N, C-alpha and C positions, 0 to 999 in steps of 0.2 A: 503493500499501499503506500512506501513510502516514494514511490513513483508519482503517484496521485496526486501526495500533498507538494512532492516539488512541483509537479504541472501547473497547480493552482498559483504557487507562489511567482512561478516563470512569467506565467499571464498577468498576474499582479503587477510584477515589474515590467513586463512590455507595454502593459497599460499606461503607467506613470510615466514612463520615459516617451510612449506616444504623445500624451496630454501635455508633457512639458516641453515638447518641441525637440527633444535629443533626436529621435528617427529622422523628423523633418530635415534637420540639420545636417545629416550626413550626406556625402556626394552621392546623392542619386542617381544623379545624371551619368555616372557611368555603368549604371545597372541596366538589365534589360529582362524582358519577361515578365514572370511572376514577382520574382524581389523588386523591380520597379513600378509596378502596379503597386504591390503593399506599401512602398514608399509614399507614391502619390495619394492613398488613401490616407496615411497616417499624417501627411500635409494639412488632410481635410479634419482631421480630429486634434490638431494642435489647439491649445488655449490662444485666444487672442491676445493675452497681455503677454503670451511667451513670444509670440511672433516678434516682438521688437526686441528680443534679449539677443545678444552673443551666442554662440554655441557653448563658450566657458561657463556662461552664467545660468544656461539652461541644464547643463550635466549637474552646476553646482545643486541648483534648485530639485531635480530629480532624485540625488544623492540624499539629500536631507530629508525627504521624503520615505526612501528605501529603507534608510537607517546603517548604523555603522558596518554592518559585513559590505555593505555597497561602496563606502568610503575606501575601505580597503583594496576591495576589488578595483576600483578606479586608480588608486595608488600604485597598485601591482600591475595593472594592464600599462599604465606609464612608464613603467620599465621594459616594455614589451614594444617597441616601435614595428618591428615586424609583425606582429599581430593585429595591431589596429590601425598602423599607419603613423608615419611621423606628425600629421597635423595633430589628429585626434589624440595622439601621445602627450603633444604639449598641452592641449586641453587639460587634460586629466593630469598633469603635473600640478594643475594650477588649484585643485582642490584642496581646501583646508581641513585638516584633520583636527576639527573643533566641536566638542560635544558638550551638554550641561552637565555638571557635576552633580554626584549622587550624593546622599546624607553622609556625614561623617560618621554617624552612626553605624552604618553600614559598612563602612571602611574599616571601625574598630572590630567590627564581627570577624570579617575576613583577615585580619591581622591577627587576631586571636586564633581563630582556625589554624592558620597556615604555619604560625610559629609556635602554638600550646603554650603562651605564657600572656599573661596579661598587660595589656597597653601602659599602664602606669608602670609595669618592672621594665619594659621594653625601652620606653622613651622618657625623659625627663619632663617634655612638653609634646602635644601634636596639636598642630593649628589644622585650621579649616582648609579643604581643597584651595588651590591656587591656578590650577589648569586642569583640563579632563579632553581627552581624545576618545577616540571609538573603543578604544581597549582598556585602558587605565586612566587613572588620575593623579595628580600630585598634590603631596602636603608639605607643607614647611615643618621641620620638627627640632627638637634639640636631644640630645644623648649624655650621657655623664658619664666618663672614664676616668679613673683615677683623680676624682675630684674636680676634673674640668670637664666644662660644659661647651659642647661643638654643636653648630649647626649641619643639619643633615636634609636631604631631600627623599621622601617617603613615596615611591612609585605602588598604586594598588589597584588592582587587576577589577575591572568593572562586574558589577552581581549578572550573572545569568548569561554572559557572553559567550560563554562556550558553547552553550546549547543553541544561541540565538546563530551562531557562525555555522554550526554543523547543520543546521536547518537550512540555511540559505547556501553552504556549500551541495546539499544535494541538487537543488535547484541548477547549480553551476555546472556541476557533472552532468544531468540531463541534457542540458542546453549543448554541450560540449560532445556528448556522443549524438546527438541528432546532428549536428554540425558536420562530425566526421562521417555519418552514416550517409547524409544527403548533399553534402557539398564536398564532392572529391577534392577540388582543386585546394582545398582548406586543410588536407591531412599532412601536407608538408609542416605546415605550423604544429602540430600535433596539439590540437586543442586539449585534448584528454591529458596528457600530461602536463599542460600548462596549468590546467586545473589542478592537477596532483600536485604543482609546485607550489601553488597558490595555499592548498590546504596545508602541505607540510610548514610553509614560510607562517602561516597565523597558528599552527598548534605549537610551534618554534617561540612565536612572538607572547602568546599566552600563558608560557610557562616563564615567569621571570628570573627564574635561577638560570635558565640558557640566557638571558640577558646579560645578565651577572657575569657570567663564565665569559661572554663576548668583551665586557667591559674589562676582565681583570687579562684575557689572553691580551689584548690590543696592550692594554697596560703595559704587560711585560715585554711586549715586542718595541715599544717605544719609548722604554726607559732611558734609555741615553740619546734620544735623538730631540736635534734641537728645535724648540718653537712649537712643540706639538704635546698634549698628552690627553688623558680621559679621566674622568671622576674614579676614586678609589672605591671599593665595595666594602659596606660592613656586613660580612657573612652573617655575624651574629644575628642579626636583623633580616635576614633577607631567606624567603621561602617560595614556596610555588608562585603565591599570590601577591607578595610583597617584595620589593627591592628596596635598600635603603642605602642611599649611596653620599658621597661626600655633596656639601652644597655647593655651588659655584656661585660665586662673585664677579660678574663681568657684564662686559656690554655685548648686545648681540650682533653678529656679523653684518645683519641687513639695516643696522644703525648706524651708516657711513657719517654720518654727520658727527655724531657721537663719538665714534673713533678718533676721528679727526680732533675734533675740541680737546680730546683727553690726550692728545698727544702722541698718539700711535702712527708708527711708520706705516702708510696704508701699502706701500709697495713690498715691504719686507714680510708683512704678514700676506699678501697675495702669493708670493714666491714660496714662502713657508707652506701654507696650504697645498699649493700644487705638489709639491715637492715631497710630504709628507704623503698624501695619497698615493703618487706613484713609489715611494718606499713599500707603504703597506702592501699595494699590489704586487710590485715585480718582486721585492726581497721577502716578505712574509708570506705572500699569498692570501691574504687575509685583511679584508677592507671595510670600513663604515661605508654602508650602501645606502645612506639616507643624508647624506651630506648637506642638505638644502640651509641657508644661511641662518634659520631658525634654531638648529641644531648644534649651531658654532657661537662661541662665545669667545672674547679675548679678555684675558684678566689682566691686573694690574701693570704685571711686568710685560706685557706684549705678547703672553703664552696663547695659542689657540688650544681651547679644551671643547671636546666633542661629545655633544649627550645625546640619548636616547639609540641606543646602540639594538635597536628591536629588528631591523633589517640588517644583514651583513653579508659579504660576499666572500668567496672562497675560489682561488685559482689553482689547478695543481701545475708542477712544473712544468708539464707538457704546454699549458695554455698560457704561461707565464714567457717560455721560451717564442712561442706562437707570436706572442704580441710584442715582444722586444725585436724578434726578427722583422716583422711587419713594417714598425717604424723605422728601424733601421734602414730597410729596404727601400722607403720612400723617400729618406734623408739622403741617401747615396743614389736615387733613381734606378735602383736595380729591380725594376718591376717583374722579369722572370723570376727572380728570388723570392720576390713576393708570392707570386704565383704557386712555386715549387713549395713554398712551406705550407699553403693551405692544402695541397695534395698530400705531404708529406704526413701532415696531423690528422688525414682521414676526414678533414672538413667538406672535401668537395669531391664526388664519385670521381673514379678512374674512368669513365667513360667519357667526359667532358675533358676538353684538349686545352693543355696547359698553355701553348702559345696563344690560343685566342683567349683565355681568361687574363695572360699578362697584358695583353693588348687592352682588354677592358680597365684594368688596373691603370695603366698607362693615362687612359682619360680623365682618371680621377688625381693622378700625380701631377701630370704637366702643368694645367692651370694652375698649381700650386707655389710652381717653383718661379713663376714670374711675378709673386705678389711680396709686398713687404712681410717680414717675416712676423712683425705684432697684429698683423690682420690675420694671420693662417690660424683656423681652429682644430686644434689635434680632435676633439670629440668630432667637429664638422666630418672631418678625415675620415673617422671611423665609420659615421653613419652611411657616409656615401659607400664606402665599402661595403657595408653589410647589404646593401640597396642593389648591388652590383652581383654581390655572392647569391643573390635571390635568381639571378637569370641563368646561374650555373648549378641550380640544385641544391645550395649548400644547406643542410638542414639546419635550423633554426640552433642556436647554442646560448641557452638561459643564462650559463654564467658570463659569456660574453657581453651579450646584451646588457646584461646588468652592470657589468663594468662600463659601458658605453654611455648607458644612461646616466651614472655616477660620475662619467667624466665631465658629460654636458654640465651636469650642475655644478660641480667644482671650478671650472674652467669659467662658466657664468659668473660664479661668486668671485673668483679673482680678477675678472676685467670690471665688475660693477667697483671694486677697490681702486683697480688700477687700468683705467681706460688704454694706457698706451703697453699693456701686458704681452710680454713676447713668450710665448708657449714654449717654444722647441728652444729657445736660449735656457729658459729656467728648466726645463726638463732634464736636459743633455747632461748635467754632471750625474744626476740619478740612473738614467736609463744608460748612459755611457758605461756607468760603473758596473753596472748589473750585466751587461753584455760582455764586458773584457772578463769579467769573473765569472761567467757561466758559457760563454761561446769562444771563449779564447783556450788555450794551453791549461789554465785552472780547472775550466770547466770541464775539460777532455778527461784530466786527471779525476776530478769528482766523479763523472758518470764511469770513467773505469772502476774506480774503487766500489759503488754502487753495483756495478755488474757483476764483480767480484764477490760480495757479498749475496747478490743472488742465486748464483752457481752453487756456494757452498750450502745456501739454505735448501736449494733442489738435493744437493749430493745427502746432505742430511735427512731428507725425506724420502730417498730413494727405494729403500726397502718398502715403506707404505705405499707409495707408489704403485710400487711391483703389484703388491696385494691388491691392490684396488683394482689393477688392470687385469689379472686374473679373473677376479671376480666377475666384473664388468663384461671380461668374454664369456665365460659361463652363462650369464645371464642372457646375453644375445644370443647365444646360441640355442638356448633354451626357448627365447622367443621365436626365431626362425623355426624351428621346430615343431612347438606347439602354437604359435599365435601368439597375438597378444589379448591376454584375458584380465577382464574385472571380476573384481570380488563383488558378490551379487548385492551387498548393499551399498557398496560403493555406484553401482550401477543405478541402484533406483533412486539415491541422493541426486546422480546428475539428471536424470529423467524429472524427478519432483523440479530441481532448480530452474531444468530451460522451460518446463511448464506454466512456474509460476512467474518466471520473466517475461515470456511472452503474451501471459493473461493480463499482468498487469500494465503490460507496456502499451497492449489493445487498449485496457479500460482508459487509461491516462490521455491517450491521444483521443478517444471520443468525448471525455470529458472536457478538453481541451477544446474541440469542435463546436460541442454544444456550449459551452460559455461564451465563445467568441461570436457563436449567432445569436444569442440573448443579448452582448452589449451593441451589437450591430442592431438589433431589434428596437434596444432601448433608447438609443441614439436617434435612429429614423423618426 
């Protein structure tokens, strides 16, 4: 029956987006057939007042009516321009995750339930909420340790948020499955896999212990880095539903005038921000993926302090090497090498032609070399590159798209601080050092050391691998002789599951159709 409930919630969401003019604001001129007809009908049903608004304003109004999980969906899709398109991704990025606060009494109950101790034992004082978002809200508090009282920020999960997200995720999965089934061209974008990524992201974000762990990891990685840090975590007062961390006194990076009046060097801050992000990406393979200016503070010493690490990204060594070689290839105008890197990484199918791919990449790189360095955007370069790779059937890489989105934000913040910001000159020390250390002689030695370790590990497992191979061979021989057989209970369970899935799917489709007819009749 979950499909039926998901279908109703999907219809409600579609109706709200139609009435708020979101559907009508989509580029329907590019559609044809039934989708174009649906787009025309949606324009008729748009509220008169919504027709005067920009698309980003329509999205904001629709999301406000749909609830917190749709705010997260919008922000998540803003990181996937490969799925929704660059223009819509820009509009989604403008969505503000601001919600009304919930009562302090409920927050106290959640804190005590999560930590198993009375609030009065945990905190010297706990204030009223000062800010709230879709998943949690923040309180100002004080803790006492060894007779010293210090200020902390306490983040508390929103009551009932997990249940609400679980229900809406059922709707998202239903929409993704229908899209994959009925729109073959969308299968390259893997809508079900995208939805699974969203589900995993929100699951992680709703366990505040994991955000605390991310803060701790980045804190260790950046302990000796110049100009950047994150708040320390108070682990004694942190649990699944509550995160206690250092209170940050500073100026938000979106308040440029206040930064200037405080005497901070804006050019140095811009350079520190970009170099820190690149260090985290290339050196550590772990980066803050929500570095909009509202999450970035500058303290009195000029140090950048990043907060709200609910969204983070990881890159393996393969992805980091891929990124560094691409940037280096564009700098040296070695477009064939940039193309080869895509094939070596397995991102572009071998059925494609390397020389043709290199030609397409040249079309991106050559115009850049005729421009002043301060006007060239590294983020824009990656955006154009991902657009070209679509022509060559490169499957979407969520971790690289998240990196590209974050780089767009970081570079945008840097240029707000310093309009003449030179991205390439600033990035060169970090990217160049990583390339020399990982693609030069030292990198070759490190790779050889890792390969030797892998061979030793395989040698240690050789007896066990031999036993497994022998057992597998016997099972294959038995299967070839007797055929593949299911246990009666297994076969019965498979039959029941298939029948239930087919029946509930049909019921959901009939109910959706009946509801749409009823809505149309009411409007007529």
